[in-house]
C-alpha positions in Angstrom: -15.0 10.7 -78.7 -18.0 8.6 -79.7 -20.2 10.1 -82.5 -22.4 13.0 -81.3 -26.1 12.5 -81.4 -27.1 15.2 -83.9 -30.6 14.1 -84.7 -33.0 11.5 -83.3 -36.3 10.0 -84.5 -38.4 8.3 -81.8 -41.4 6.1 -82.6 -43.7 4.2 -80.3 -41.7 5.0 -77.1 -43.7 6.0 -74.1 -45.6 9.2 -74.9 -43.9 9.6 -78.3 -45.8 8.5 -81.4 -43.4 10.0 -83.9 -41.0 12.6 -82.7 -38.0 14.1 -84.5 -35.3 16.4 -83.1 -32.5 17.9 -85.2 -29.4 20.1 -84.7 -28.5 18.7 -81.3 -25.1 19.8 -79.9 -22.6 18.8 -77.2 -24.6 20.3 -74.3 -28.3 20.1 -74.7 -31.0 21.3 -72.3 -34.6 20.0 -72.6 -37.7 21.6 -71.1 -41.4 21.8 -71.6 -44.7 21.6 -69.7 -45.6 18.6 -67.6 -46.3 15.3 -69.3 -44.6 16.1 -72.6 -41.8 13.5 -72.3 -38.8 15.4 -71.1 -37.5 12.3 -69.3 -38.6 10.0 -72.0 -36.6 12.1 -74.5 -33.3 11.7 -72.8 -34.1 8.0 -72.1 -34.5 7.5 -75.8 -31.2 9.3 -76.4 -29.5 7.1 -73.8 -30.8 3.9 -75.5 -29.4 5.0 -78.8 -26.1 6.0 -77.3 -25.5 2.8 -75.3 -26.9 0.1 -77.6 -24.1 -1.2 -79.8 -25.4 -4.7 -79.0 -28.8 -6.2 -78.1 -27.5 -6.9 -74.5 -26.7 -3.2 -74.1 -30.2 -2.2 -75.2 -31.9 -4.7 -72.9 -29.9 -3.6 -69.9 -30.6 0.1 -70.4 -34.3 -0.4 -71.2 -34.6 -2.5 -68.0 -32.8 0.1 -65.9 -35.1 2.8 -67.2 -38.2 0.8 -66.2 -36.8 -0.4 -62.9 -34.3 2.2 -61.9 -34.9 1.8 -58.1 -34.3 -2.0 -58.2 -30.9 -2.0 -59.8 -29.2 -4.2 -57.3 -31.8 -7.0 -57.8 -31.3 -7.4 -61.6 -28.2 -9.2 -62.6 -29.3 -11.1 -65.7 -31.9 -11.4 -68.4 -34.6 -13.8 -67.4 -35.1 -12.3 -63.9 -38.8 -11.8 -63.1 -38.3 -8.1 -62.7 -36.7 -7.9 -66.1 -39.5 -9.8 -67.8 -42.1 -7.5 -66.3 -40.2 -4.4 -67.3 -39.6 -5.5 -70.9 -43.2 -6.8 -71.5 -44.5 -3.2 -70.9 -42.8 -2.3 -74.3 -44.4 -3.9 -77.3 -42.6 -2.0 -80.1 -39.9 0.7 -80.2 -38.2 2.4 -83.2 -35.2 4.7 -82.7 -33.1 6.3 -85.4 -30.0 8.3 -84.8 -26.3 7.4 -84.7 -27.6 3.9 -85.1 -31.0 2.5 -86.0 -32.8 0.3 -83.5 -36.0 -1.8 -84.0 -37.4 -3.6 -80.9 -40.5 -5.8 -80.9 -42.0 -8.5 -78.6 -43.6 -11.5 -80.3 -46.1 -12.9 -77.8 -47.7 -15.5 -80.0 -45.6 -18.4 -78.6 -45.5 -19.9 -75.1 -42.1 -18.3 -74.6 -42.5 -14.7 -75.8 -39.6 -13.6 -78.0 -37.8 -10.3 -78.2 -36.6 -9.3 -81.7 -34.0 -6.6 -81.8 -32.3 -5.2 -84.9 -29.4 -2.7 -84.4 -28.3 -1.4 -87.8 -27.7 -4.7 -89.7 -27.3 -6.9 -86.6 -30.5 -9.0 -85.8 -31.0 -10.8 -82.5 -33.9 -13.0 -81.4 -34.0 -13.7 -77.6 -36.6 -15.7 -75.6 -37.9 -13.6 -72.8 -37.1 -16.4 -70.3 -33.6 -16.9 -71.7 -30.6 -16.4 -69.4 -28.1 -13.9 -70.7 -25.6 -11.7 -69.0 -26.4 -8.0 -69.0 -24.0 -5.5 -70.6 -23.8 -1.7 -70.3 -21.5 1.0 -71.6 -19.2 2.4 -68.9 -19.0 5.9 -70.3 -22.8 6.3 -70.7 -24.3 7.4 -67.4 -27.9 8.3 -66.5 -28.6 10.3 -63.4 -32.3 10.0 -62.7 -34.4 12.4 -60.7 -33.8 10.5 -57.5 -30.0 11.1 -57.8 -27.1 8.7 -57.2 -27.0 6.1 -54.5 -23.7 5.9 -52.6 -22.5 3.0 -54.7 -23.0 4.9 -57.9 -21.3 8.0 -56.6 -18.3 5.8 -55.6 -18.1 4.3 -59.1 -17.8 7.7 -60.8 -15.5 9.1 -58.1 -13.1 6.2 -58.9 -12.6 7.9 -62.3 -11.8 11.1 -60.6 -9.1 9.4 -58.5 -7.7 7.5 -61.4 -7.2 10.8 -63.3 -5.8 12.6 -60.2 -8.6 15.2 -60.3 -9.5 15.1 -56.6 -8.3 18.6 -55.9 -10.2 19.9 -58.9 -13.4 18.4 -57.6 -12.7 19.9 -54.2 -12.1 23.4 -55.7 -15.5 23.2 -57.5 -17.1 22.7 -54.0 -16.0 26.1 -52.9 -18.9 27.4 -54.9 -21.1 26.3 -51.9 -19.2 28.8 -49.7 -17.0 26.1 -48.0 -13.6 27.5 -47.0 -11.4 24.5 -47.8 -13.6 21.6 -48.8 -12.3 18.0 -49.2 -14.4 15.2 -50.5 -13.6 11.5 -50.0 -15.2 8.1 -50.2 -14.6 6.3 -46.9 -15.9 2.8 -46.3 -17.9 3.1 -49.5 -19.7 6.1 -48.2 -19.3 9.8 -49.4 -17.9 12.2 -46.8 -17.1 15.9 -46.9 -15.0 18.2 -44.7 -15.8 21.8 -45.3 -12.6 23.3 -43.9 -9.5 22.4 -42.1 -11.0 22.9 -38.6 -13.9 20.5 -39.2 -14.1 16.7 -39.2 -15.4 14.6 -42.1 -19.2 14.2 -42.1 -21.4 12.1 -44.3 -22.4 14.2 -47.3 -26.1 13.9 -46.6 -25.6 16.3 -43.7 -25.1 19.1 -46.2 -28.2 18.5 -48.2 -29.2 16.7 -51.4 -27.9 19.5 -53.6 -24.2 19.0 -52.6 -24.4 15.3 -53.4 -26.2 16.0 -56.7 -23.6 18.6 -57.6 -20.7 16.3 -56.9 -22.4 13.4 -58.8 -22.6 15.6 -61.9 -19.0 16.7 -61.8 -17.7 13.2 -61.1 -19.9 11.7 -63.9 -18.4 14.2 -66.4 -14.9 12.7 -65.7 -16.3 9.1 -65.8 -18.0 9.7 -69.1 -14.9 10.6 -71.1 -15.6 10.2 -74.8 -19.2 9.2 -74.0 -22.6 10.6 -72.9 -24.1 11.9 -69.7 -27.9 12.2 -69.1 -29.2 14.2 -66.2 -32.9 14.2 -65.3 -34.1 17.4 -63.5 -30.6 18.9 -63.3 -31.7 21.6 -60.8 -32.8 19.1 -58.1 -31.6 20.3 -54.7 -29.3 22.9 -56.1 -29.9 26.6 -55.1 -30.6 28.8 -58.1 -27.6 31.0 -57.1 -25.3 28.1 -58.0 -26.7 27.5 -61.5 -24.2 29.8 -63.2 -21.2 27.9 -61.7 -22.7 24.6 -62.4 -23.2 25.4 -66.1 -19.6 26.8 -66.3 -18.3 23.4 -65.0 -20.5 21.4 -67.4 -19.4 23.4 -70.4 -15.7 23.2 -69.3 -15.6 19.5 -68.4 -17.8 18.3 -71.3 -15.3 20.0 -73.7 -12.2 18.7 -71.8 -13.5 15.1 -71.5 -15.4 15.0 -74.9 -18.8 14.3 -73.3 -22.2 14.9 -74.9 -24.6 16.1 -72.2 -28.4 15.9 -72.2 -30.2 17.5 -69.2 -33.9 18.2 -68.4 -35.2 21.0 -66.2 -38.5 22.6 -65.0 -36.7 25.7 -63.8 -36.9 29.1 -65.7 -33.9 30.3 -63.7 -31.9 27.2 -64.8 -32.8 27.9 -68.5 -31.8 31.6 -68.1 -28.5 30.6 -66.5 -27.8 28.1 -69.3 -28.4 30.8 -71.9 -26.3 33.4 -70.1 -23.3 31.2 -69.4 -23.1 29.7 -72.9 -23.1 33.2 -74.4 -20.6 34.5 -71.8 -18.1 31.8 -72.6 -18.9 32.0 -76.3 -19.6 28.3 -76.6 -21.8 27.6 -79.6 -21.9 23.8 -79.0 -25.2 24.0 -77.1 -28.8 23.6 -78.1 -32.1 24.1 -76.3 -34.9 21.6 -76.9 -38.5 22.8 -76.2 -41.1 20.0 -76.1 -44.8 20.8 -76.7 -48.0 19.4 -78.2 -49.5 20.3 -81.6 -53.2 20.7 -82.3 -53.5 17.0 -82.8 -52.0 16.5 -79.3 -48.8 14.9 -80.7 -45.6 15.9 -79.0 -43.1 17.9 -81.1 -39.6 19.2 -80.5 -38.5 22.7 -81.2 -34.7 22.8 -81.2 -33.3 26.3 -80.7 -29.8 27.6 -81.2 -28.4 29.8 -78.4 -29.2 32.9 -80.4 -32.9 31.9 -80.8 -33.1 31.0 -77.1 -31.6 34.3 -76.0 -33.8 36.3 -78.3 -37.0 34.6 -76.9 -35.9 35.1 -73.3 -35.0 38.8 -74.0 -38.4 39.6 -75.5 -40.3 37.6 -72.9 -41.5 34.7 -75.0 -42.2 31.5 -73.2 -39.7 28.8 -73.8 -41.0 26.0 -71.5 -43.5 24.4 -73.9 -46.7 25.2 -75.6 
């Protein structure tokens, strides 16, 4: 697989002035109080993971800023792209690769300077270049997948003949004999042999989010999966099964996972399942603010997380 992100240093990105996190693992869960940068943390990790070239970095940074307008942004130089990128003056990221990003606004045509390791690029903000992104580097934002995005990851499931495996995972919702399909570019689900196929939205956002995560794990083979607010729409009684699937498929498909959560039940389930299956390739990242109001990361091993949960210590920020 691609190199695991074991450590990351983030400077001048959103709420982070100078943040460092070490000892990251294959499956990472991030939590903390409101406004401490949980989403920004996995965004920064996704930028590092995807940015082998300047075009990769610009695409991912624009997607982060304008995630709900994805269909309208095809190339660099688009007005939406310019607006998105000008909100970032300077960014520094250091992990599996080192990235330095800066906008020089002194000229009539502002210039973006990007250095990725030893490769330097200088691009006028009005220049026309084609976007590039990494296919096995997927970000599921807190709004969840659109139908088009779910179809794209389900294509990987079909290509690998894992349809029946995905269907079997859906039995966790109590469906007797579920079958999931994409019909006419829309996701449909039949919950047992006596029912017709219905559009998946009929069964709630949780089912669609659940399927999106599973299919993305197949689509991200040898890559990275980022999930913002992993618990969205999913009943707490299903957290255990979801974590079992994530640990199983991330290992099978060689995928590094980063997920955020607000939920104490989700954290407890993550700790319990990782111990039950004896998978040490997991880390818990707790974000909080120090006395100077700077955001810091406390990366816990599974043993540390379990100990804190057992004695009743808070693990969702400080």
